[in-house]
N, C-alpha and C positions, 0 to 999 in steps of 0.2 A: 504492500500501500504506500501510499504520498506518506504517510505518518504512522508511525509506530509499527507493529510487526504481528505477524499472524502466527498462533500455534495450532498446528493440529498432531493428528497421531496420539493422543492422549484416553486415557481408558479411564470409566468411572468406576468406580465400588463403590455399592449400597445405595446406590441411586440409578436413574437413567436421565438422559436428556430427553425431553418431549419437545421436537420440534416445532408442532402445531400450536403447545401453548408458549413456548418459547420461555422455558422453566424447569427446573428438577422435577422429576416425579419419581412415586416409588418404584424399584426394581420388578419387573415381573418375574413368576415363579420360576426357579430353578437357573436364573440369570445372573450369575455372580458379578461380571464385566461387563462393560457396554460402551463402544465406543463416544466420546464426547466431540460435540461437533467444534467446528474449526474456532479457536478463541482469537479476538482481536484486542489486541493491547494497544491502548491509547495513552499515551503521557498526558496527563493535564498538571498544570502548574498550583499548586494550594489546594487540590481540591479535597473536600471533606467529603467522608464515603455516608452512604445514605445511613440510616438508623434501623428501616427496616425493609424487606424485599429482597433481601439478598442474604445467601451462605457465603461466609469467607472460606473459600476451599482450600484446603492445603494440596500441593502437588508434590509428590513423593517421586524419585529415581526409580525406585523397585517396589514389590508388595512388602519388603520389609520394612518395618517403622521403627526397629530396635538402633540404641546406638545413640548417645547424646552427646552433642558437643559441650563443656566446660563454660564455654563462653557466652551462649544463647540459650542451651537449657533445648534447643530443638534436635528432632533427630538428625542423624549426619546424611540420611538419606533424604531431608527434606530440602525443596528449593525454595518454593514461593509460596503465599495465598492469593488466590484469586476470587472476585467476585463474583458469584453467578447467581441469575435471579430465582427466585422460589417465592411461593405463598404461606410457606410453613416457617416458624420460628427456628433461629439457627440450632436450639437444641434439639430439636427433632432430626436434625442431620449428623449432629454429634455422634447423638445416643446410636445411631447407624453406623457409626464409622466411616462416615461420607468422605472420598479423597479421590483427587485425579492421581493416576500412575501413568508413567512414562513407559514402563516396559512390565510385561507381565513375565511370569520365571517359565514360563511352557511355550 
């Protein structure tokens, strides 16, 4: 794009992307991982994050979320968190362990 960058090839764990509603949705039965839509990262100076309507979803390199850095307390597998639209509160997706994964183990 002219500004920002696109991220593609991520997988959602604990949820799925609903392209019709343009937001997170519950996983279908027996669906552990689903492909995530393309994400457009667009830098905005001094932006204030919305208080509702988003899930601050962590992105991990692999399915393993163990290991912590002594400086930040995050997993050594942790990359960044992105805002994903949702109609449910953050705690709903946190309880499901919803995260984006760069590479599956199989």
